[in-house]
C-alpha positions as CSV (number, residue, x, y, z in Angstrom):
1,M,39.7,-12.4,33.3
2,A,36.9,-14.8,32.4
3,K,38.0,-17.6,30.1
4,R,36.4,-17.4,26.6
5,K,35.3,-20.3,24.5
6,T,33.7,-20.8,21.2
7,A,30.3,-22.5,20.5
8,Y,28.2,-23.1,17.4
9,V,24.5,-22.3,17.5
10,C,21.8,-23.4,15.0
11,N,20.0,-20.4,13.5
12,D,16.7,-22.4,13.1
13,C,16.3,-24.2,16.4
14,G,18.9,-22.7,18.7
15,S,20.7,-25.9,19.5
16,E,24.3,-25.5,20.6
17,Y,27.3,-27.6,19.6
18,S,31.0,-27.6,20.7
19,H,32.3,-27.9,17.1
20,W,31.0,-27.1,13.7
21,Q,29.1,-29.7,11.6
22,G,27.2,-29.5,8.4
23,Q,23.8,-30.6,9.7
24,C,22.0,-29.8,12.9
25,K,21.1,-33.1,14.7
26,D,18.0,-31.6,16.4
27,C,16.1,-30.0,13.5
28,G,17.9,-31.6,10.5
29,A,18.7,-28.3,8.8
30,W,21.9,-28.0,6.8
31,N,24.5,-25.2,7.0
32,T,22.7,-23.3,9.8
33,L,25.4,-23.4,12.5
34,T,26.9,-20.1,13.4
35,E,30.0,-19.6,15.5
36,I,29.7,-17.4,18.6
37,T,32.1,-16.5,21.4
38,V,30.8,-17.0,24.9
39,S,32.4,-16.3,28.3
40,A,32.4,-18.9,31.1
41,P,30.6,-17.5,34.2
42,A,32.7,-16.8,37.2
43,K,32.6,-19.1,40.3
44,A,31.0,-16.4,42.4
45,A,28.3,-15.9,39.8
46,K,27.6,-19.6,39.8
47,T,27.3,-19.7,43.6
48,S,24.9,-16.7,43.7
49,R,22.9,-18.3,40.9
50,L,22.5,-21.5,42.8
51,Q,21.5,-19.6,45.9
52,G,19.0,-17.7,43.9
53,Y,17.5,-20.9,42.6
54,A,17.3,-22.3,46.2
55,G,15.5,-19.2,47.4
56,A,13.1,-19.3,44.4
57,A,12.3,-22.9,45.1
58,N,11.5,-22.1,48.8
59,S,9.2,-19.2,47.7
60,Q,7.3,-21.2,45.1
61,Q,4.5,-23.6,46.1
62,V,3.6,-26.7,44.2
63,Q,-0.1,-26.9,43.4
64,T,-2.4,-29.5,41.9
65,L,-4.1,-28.8,38.6
66,S,-7.5,-28.4,40.3
67,E,-6.2,-25.8,42.8
68,I,-5.1,-23.4,40.0
69,N,-7.3,-20.3,39.7
70,L,-9.1,-20.3,36.4
71,E,-10.5,-16.8,36.6
72,D,-10.2,-15.1,33.2
73,L,-7.7,-12.2,32.9
74,P,-9.4,-9.1,31.6
75,R,-8.4,-8.1,28.0
76,I,-7.0,-4.7,27.2
77,A,-8.4,-3.1,24.1
78,S,-5.7,-1.7,21.8
79,G,-7.9,0.9,20.2
80,A,-8.1,-0.8,16.8
81,N,-10.7,-3.6,16.4
82,E,-8.7,-5.3,13.6
83,F,-5.6,-5.4,15.9
84,D,-7.7,-6.8,18.7
85,R,-9.1,-9.5,16.3
86,V,-5.6,-10.7,15.4
87,L,-4.6,-10.7,19.1
88,G,-7.6,-12.9,20.0
89,G,-9.7,-10.2,21.6
90,G,-7.2,-7.8,23.0
91,L,-4.0,-7.6,25.0
92,V,-3.4,-10.2,27.8
93,Q,-1.4,-9.2,30.9
94,G,2.0,-10.8,31.0
95,S,2.0,-11.8,27.3
96,A,4.9,-11.4,25.0
97,I,4.0,-10.4,21.4
98,L,6.5,-10.4,18.5
99,I,5.6,-8.2,15.4
100,G,7.6,-8.7,12.3
101,G,7.6,-7.2,8.8
102,H,9.6,-5.8,6.0
103,P,11.2,-2.3,6.4
104,G,8.6,0.3,5.8
105,A,5.6,-2.0,6.4
106,G,4.4,0.1,9.3
107,K,5.4,-1.8,12.5
108,S,6.7,1.2,14.4
109,T,3.7,3.3,13.2
110,L,1.2,0.7,14.4
111,L,2.8,0.3,17.8
112,L,3.2,4.1,18.3
113,Q,-0.5,4.6,17.5
114,T,-1.4,1.8,19.9
115,L,0.7,3.0,22.8
116,C,-0.4,6.7,22.4
117,H,-4.0,5.4,22.8
118,L,-3.2,3.1,25.8
119,A,-1.1,5.8,27.5
120,E,-4.3,7.8,28.0
121,S,-5.6,5.2,30.5
122,M,-2.5,3.4,31.8
123,D,1.3,3.7,32.1
124,A,3.1,2.8,28.8
125,L,6.8,2.8,27.9
126,Y,8.2,2.9,24.3
127,V,11.8,1.9,24.0
128,T,13.5,2.8,20.7
129,G,16.9,1.5,19.8
130,E,16.9,2.1,16.0
131,E,15.6,5.7,16.0
132,S,16.3,8.7,18.1
133,L,13.6,10.2,20.4
134,Q,13.3,13.2,18.1
135,Q,12.5,11.0,15.1
136,V,9.7,9.2,17.0
137,A,8.4,12.5,18.3
138,M,8.3,13.9,14.7
139,R,6.4,10.9,13.5
140,A,3.9,11.2,16.3
141,Q,3.4,14.9,15.6
142,R,2.9,14.2,11.9
143,L,0.3,11.6,12.6
144,G,-1.6,13.9,15.0
145,L,-1.2,11.5,18.0
146,P,-1.5,12.6,21.7
147,T,2.0,12.8,23.1
148,D,1.6,14.2,26.6
149,K,1.4,10.9,28.5
150,L,3.5,8.3,26.5
151,Q,6.9,7.7,28.2
152,M,9.9,7.3,25.8
153,L,13.3,5.7,26.3
154,S,16.3,5.4,24.0
155,E,18.3,2.4,25.1
156,T,19.8,-0.8,23.7
157,N,21.1,-2.5,26.8
158,V,18.6,-5.1,28.0
159,E,19.6,-4.7,31.7
160,G,19.1,-1.0,31.4
161,I,15.7,-1.4,29.8
162,C,14.5,-3.7,32.5
163,A,15.9,-1.4,35.2
164,Q,14.0,1.6,33.8
165,A,10.9,-0.5,33.4
166,E,11.2,-1.7,37.0
167,R,11.3,1.9,38.2
168,L,8.4,3.2,36.0
169,K,6.3,0.0,36.2
170,P,4.5,0.3,32.9
171,K,1.5,-1.8,32.0
172,V,2.6,-2.0,28.3
173,L,6.2,-2.1,27.1
174,V,7.5,-1.8,23.5
175,V,11.0,-2.7,22.5
176,D,11.9,-1.6,18.9
177,S,13.7,-3.7,17.9
178,I,15.0,-7.0,19.5
179,Q,17.8,-7.2,16.9
180,V,19.5,-4.1,18.3
181,V,19.2,-5.0,22.0
182,H,22.3,-6.5,23.6
183,S,23.4,-7.9,26.9
184,D,26.7,-7.2,28.7
185,D,27.0,-10.8,29.7
186,I,27.4,-11.9,26.1
187,S,30.4,-10.9,24.0
188,S,28.9,-11.4,20.6
189,A,27.5,-8.4,18.5
190,P,23.9,-7.2,18.7
191,G,21.6,-9.2,16.3
192,S,23.6,-12.4,16.6
193,V,21.8,-15.7,17.5
194,S,23.0,-15.7,21.1
195,Q,22.2,-12.0,21.7
196,V,18.7,-12.2,20.3
197,R,17.9,-15.4,22.2
198,E,19.2,-14.3,25.6
199,C,17.7,-10.7,25.3
200,A,14.3,-12.0,24.3
201,A,14.4,-14.5,27.1
202,Y,15.4,-11.8,29.6
203,L,12.6,-9.4,28.5
204,T,10.0,-12.2,28.4
205,R,10.9,-13.4,31.9
206,Y,10.5,-9.8,33.1
207,A,7.0,-9.5,31.4
208,K,5.8,-12.8,33.0
209,Q,7.0,-11.9,36.5
210,T,5.5,-8.4,36.5
211,G,2.4,-8.9,34.3
212,T,3.5,-6.4,31.7
213,V,2.3,-6.6,28.1
214,L,5.5,-6.8,26.0
215,F,5.8,-6.0,22.3
216,L,9.0,-7.0,20.5
217,V,9.6,-5.7,17.0
218,G,11.5,-8.2,14.8
219,H,13.2,-8.0,11.4
220,V,12.5,-10.4,8.6
221,T,14.8,-12.1,6.2
222,K,14.6,-11.8,2.4
223,D,12.2,-14.8,2.2
224,G,9.8,-13.1,4.6
225,S,10.5,-15.2,7.7
226,L,11.4,-13.7,11.1
227,A,15.1,-13.2,11.5
228,G,17.0,-14.7,14.4
229,P,16.9,-18.2,15.9
230,K,13.7,-20.3,15.6
231,V,13.6,-20.6,19.4
232,L,12.6,-16.9,19.5
233,E,9.1,-17.8,18.2
234,H,8.8,-20.5,20.8
235,M,9.5,-18.1,23.7
236,I,6.8,-15.6,22.9
237,D,3.0,-16.0,23.2
238,C,1.9,-14.4,20.0
239,S,3.7,-14.0,16.6
240,I,2.3,-11.5,14.1
241,L,3.5,-10.6,10.7
242,L,2.7,-7.2,9.0
243,E,2.7,-7.7,5.3
244,G,2.2,-5.2,2.4
245,T,3.6,-4.4,-1.0
246,E,5.2,-1.1,-2.0
247,D,2.6,-0.4,-4.7
248,S,-0.3,-0.9,-2.4
249,R,-1.5,1.2,0.5
250,F,-3.1,-1.8,2.3
251,R,-1.4,-3.8,5.0
252,T,-2.4,-7.2,6.3
253,L,-1.7,-8.2,9.8
254,R,-1.7,-12.0,10.1
255,G,-1.3,-14.0,13.3
256,Q,1.1,-16.9,12.9
257,K,1.1,-18.1,16.5
258,N,-1.3,-17.2,19.3
259,R,-1.7,-18.8,22.7
260,F,-4.8,-16.6,23.4
261,G,-6.7,-16.7,20.1
262,A,-7.1,-18.2,16.7
263,V,-4.1,-18.7,14.4
264,N,-4.0,-17.3,10.9
265,E,-6.4,-14.5,11.9
266,L,-6.2,-11.6,9.4
267,G,-6.6,-7.9,10.1
268,V,-6.5,-5.3,7.3
269,F,-5.2,-1.7,7.5
270,A,-4.9,1.1,5.1
271,M,-1.7,3.3,5.2
272,T,-2.8,7.0,5.1
273,E,-1.2,10.3,6.0
274,Q,-2.7,9.9,9.5
275,G,-1.1,6.4,10.0
276,L,-2.6,3.0,9.8
277,K,-6.4,3.0,9.6
278,E,-8.3,-0.2,10.1
279,V,-10.5,-1.5,7.3
280,K,-13.8,-2.7,8.9
281,N,-15.1,-4.5,5.8
282,P,-12.1,-6.1,4.0
283,S,-14.2,-7.9,1.5
284,A,-15.3,-4.6,0.0
285,I,-11.7,-3.5,-0.9
286,F,-10.8,-6.8,-2.4
287,L,-13.9,-6.8,-4.7
288,S,-13.2,-3.6,-6.6
289,R,-13.7,-5.4,-10.0
290,A,-13.9,-3.8,-13.4
291,N,-17.3,-2.8,-14.8
292,D,-16.8,-4.9,-18.0
293,P,-16.7,-8.6,-17.3
294,A,-13.5,-10.3,-18.3
295,S,-12.6,-14.0,-18.8
296,G,-10.5,-15.7,-16.1
297,S,-11.9,-13.6,-13.2
298,L,-13.9,-15.1,-10.4
299,V,-14.8,-14.4,-6.8
300,M,-14.2,-17.0,-4.1
301,V,-14.8,-17.0,-0.3
302,V,-11.9,-18.0,1.9
303,W,-11.8,-18.4,5.7
304,E,-9.3,-16.2,7.5
305,G,-9.1,-16.9,11.2
306,T,-12.7,-16.5,12.5
307,R,-14.4,-14.8,9.6
308,P,-15.1,-15.2,5.8
309,L,-13.4,-13.0,3.3
310,L,-14.4,-12.5,-0.3
311,V,-11.5,-12.1,-2.7
312,E,-11.1,-12.1,-6.5
313,I,-8.9,-14.7,-8.2
314,Q,-7.6,-14.2,-11.8
315,A,-6.2,-16.7,-14.2
316,L,-4.5,-16.2,-17.6
317,V,-3.9,-19.1,-19.9
318,D,-1.8,-18.4,-23.0
319,D,0.2,-20.3,-25.7
320,S,3.7,-21.1,-24.4
321,Q,6.7,-20.0,-26.5
322,L,9.0,-22.3,-24.5
323,G,9.6,-26.0,-24.4
324,N,8.7,-26.1,-20.7
325,P,5.4,-24.1,-20.1
326,R,5.4,-21.8,-17.1
327,R,3.3,-22.2,-14.0
328,V,3.2,-19.0,-11.9
329,A,1.0,-18.6,-8.8
330,V,0.9,-15.4,-6.8
331,G,-0.9,-15.7,-3.5
332,L,-1.4,-19.4,-3.9
333,E,0.8,-22.5,-3.4
334,Q,2.8,-23.3,-6.5
335,N,2.8,-27.1,-6.1
336,R,-1.0,-27.2,-5.6
337,L,-1.5,-25.4,-8.9
338,A,0.5,-28.1,-10.7
339,M,-1.6,-30.8,-9.0
340,L,-4.9,-29.1,-9.8
341,L,-3.9,-28.8,-13.5
342,A,-3.3,-32.6,-13.5
343,V,-6.8,-33.1,-12.0
344,L,-8.3,-30.8,-14.6
345,H,-6.7,-32.9,-17.4
346,R,-7.7,-36.2,-16.0
347,H,-11.2,-35.6,-14.7
348,G,-12.2,-32.4,-16.6
349,G,-10.9,-33.4,-20.1
350,L,-9.0,-30.1,-20.5
351,Q,-5.4,-30.3,-21.7
352,V,-3.3,-27.2,-20.8
353,G,0.1,-29.0,-20.9
354,D,1.3,-26.7,-23.8
355,Q,0.0,-23.5,-22.2
356,D,1.5,-21.0,-19.8
357,V,-0.7,-20.7,-16.7
358,F,-0.6,-17.6,-14.5
359,V,-2.9,-17.2,-11.4
360,N,-3.1,-14.3,-9.0
361,V,-5.1,-13.4,-5.9
362,V,-6.1,-9.8,-6.2
363,G,-5.1,-7.4,-3.3
364,G,-2.0,-9.2,-2.2
365,V,-3.9,-11.7,0.0
366,K,-2.1,-15.1,0.6
367,V,-4.6,-18.0,0.5
368,L,-3.4,-20.8,2.6
369,E,-6.4,-23.1,2.7
370,T,-7.8,-25.5,0.1
371,S,-11.2,-24.0,-0.4
372,A,-9.8,-22.0,-3.3
373,D,-9.3,-25.1,-5.5
374,L,-12.6,-25.1,-7.3
375,A,-12.6,-21.3,-8.0
376,L,-9.0,-21.6,-9.3
377,L,-9.9,-24.4,-11.8
378,L,-13.0,-22.6,-13.0
379,A,-11.1,-19.4,-13.5
380,I,-8.5,-21.3,-15.6
381,V,-11.2,-22.8,-17.7
382,S,-12.8,-19.4,-18.2
383,S,-9.5,-18.0,-19.4
384,F,-8.7,-21.0,-21.6
385,R,-12.1,-20.8,-23.4
386,D,-12.1,-17.0,-23.3
387,R,-15.6,-16.9,-21.9
388,H,-16.3,-14.6,-18.9
389,L,-18.2,-15.9,-15.9
390,P,-21.2,-14.0,-14.4
391,Q,-20.3,-11.1,-12.1
392,D,-22.7,-12.3,-9.4
393,L,-21.2,-15.8,-9.2
394,V,-19.2,-16.9,-6.1
395,V,-17.4,-20.3,-5.9
396,F,-15.6,-22.3,-3.2
397,G,-14.7,-25.9,-2.6
398,E,-11.8,-28.3,-2.2
399,V,-11.0,-30.6,-5.2
400,G,-9.7,-34.1,-4.6
401,L,-7.3,-36.1,-6.8
402,S,-10.2,-38.2,-8.0
403,G,-12.1,-35.2,-9.2
404,E,-14.5,-35.1,-6.2
405,I,-15.6,-31.8,-4.6
406,R,-15.0,-32.0,-0.9
407,P,-16.8,-29.8,1.7
408,V,-15.0,-27.0,3.5
409,P,-15.4,-25.8,7.1
410,S,-17.9,-23.0,7.8
411,G,-19.7,-23.3,4.5
412,Q,-22.9,-21.6,5.6
413,E,-21.1,-18.6,7.0
414,R,-19.4,-18.2,3.6
415,I,-22.7,-18.3,1.8
416,Y,-24.2,-15.7,4.0
417,E,-21.2,-13.4,3.6
418,A,-21.5,-13.7,-0.2
419,A,-25.3,-13.0,-0.1
420,K,-24.6,-9.9,2.1
421,H,-22.4,-8.5,-0.7
422,G,-25.1,-9.0,-3.3
423,F,-24.0,-12.2,-5.0
424,K,-27.0,-14.1,-6.6
425,R,-25.4,-17.5,-7.6
426,A,-23.0,-19.9,-6.0
427,I,-21.3,-23.1,-7.0
428,I,-20.2,-25.0,-3.8
429,P,-19.7,-28.6,-2.6
430,H,-23.0,-30.5,-2.3
431,A,-22.3,-31.2,1.4
432,N,-22.1,-27.4,2.2
433,V,-25.6,-26.5,0.7
434,P,-27.8,-25.1,3.4
435,K,-30.9,-27.2,4.0
436,S,-33.2,-24.1,4.2
437,G,-31.5,-22.3,1.3
438,V,-30.6,-18.6,1.2
439,E,-33.1,-16.0,0.1
440,G,-32.3,-14.4,-3.2
441,M,-29.4,-16.8,-4.0
442,E,-29.3,-19.7,-6.4
443,I,-27.1,-22.4,-4.9
444,I,-25.7,-25.2,-7.1
445,G,-24.2,-28.1,-5.1
446,V,-21.8,-30.3,-7.0
447,H,-20.2,-33.7,-6.3
448,K,-17.7,-33.9,-9.1
449,L,-15.5,-31.5,-11.1
450,A,-17.4,-32.4,-14.3
451,E,-20.7,-31.1,-12.7
452,A,-19.0,-27.8,-11.8
453,L,-17.8,-27.4,-15.4
454,E,-21.3,-28.2,-16.7
455,A,-22.8,-25.6,-14.3
456,I,-20.7,-22.8,-15.9
């Protein structure tokens, strides 16, 4: 019987230690070490492994960088342009893609729709470990998907999955989900750090060796991050997060890591009775404003991946009933809101220290860039003065600590996107003003925050 030993693995970076300690020395995280039980490999297994390494070394050839073939691999269209946009233009052979999201977000629905489309032109295998085959078939029938060519497998053993895949040789493989897959060589329970890490490495190695497109479905923790060891995100080529709230039928697909395309690319889908339908013009759904103008409401242009996106930002400033006024930001960074309020006081002459300030990005979009600074401050001023801003006004720009308005990337593309949606006026950084102007739009370029406040 193989001798068993105990090890401690960091949940964030995957580093192993022989004994427990409070802090991981590699990543610096506290209280992230988890105890696992591992079995020492037998001597025969070690010998065969060394022989395998020797055979692999003899079969592989060392090449110089100039000898490597740079011919582009053809992309495989998934059937949804928004999905292809997030992936960087389509599926790449031999790539490993991790899709995460909250329960009920639509991960399995999106992948089932994609594989039913791909199965019409190539071999595809869907491996389900959380649901039975009957449940998946009922969902496909309810969505009206073609089911005569997609191959299905109910299995949770990683060796069995790869054995079936080796026999069927699919071009696309989906494993739903990586948290329920286990390996017989590891004694810990499915979903543990060691099981997730080793099974993901096993499946990724198979995808690289055979040129198979691999989709892994991952769970998320309560704070929205992917569950499992942090090393899992380093193994795969593309990490995608499917986000959406329970009270909204829209889902956003955001790329967090992509070796074959842009990071932070955003795709928008609508959840319908026929499954997830792509939204080809996301700006239109985020601009469903009220007919009557209201104070504290303003439209800004943010850059998501490779395209501009028009979203509405709302601010509410009210007298605080507490000794410590509240600062609440939904869709924006909390610390940046506090910093911009200090800039507004110092360089705008507006004191809101005794006011509660609430800001919200309409539609559930999370704004990660700094181009929303100027629009945020003008919306706060509009709410504080109780004066509405023009409905045809669009604003973007970064605000510095000295009150200067800094330019943002792709300024002209943002202006053209706003003009396409019928906006007539814009307040933007002076460095982003187009030299030839934009027909039918009044553009006001500002250098300082005081100039922007005068403009409204």
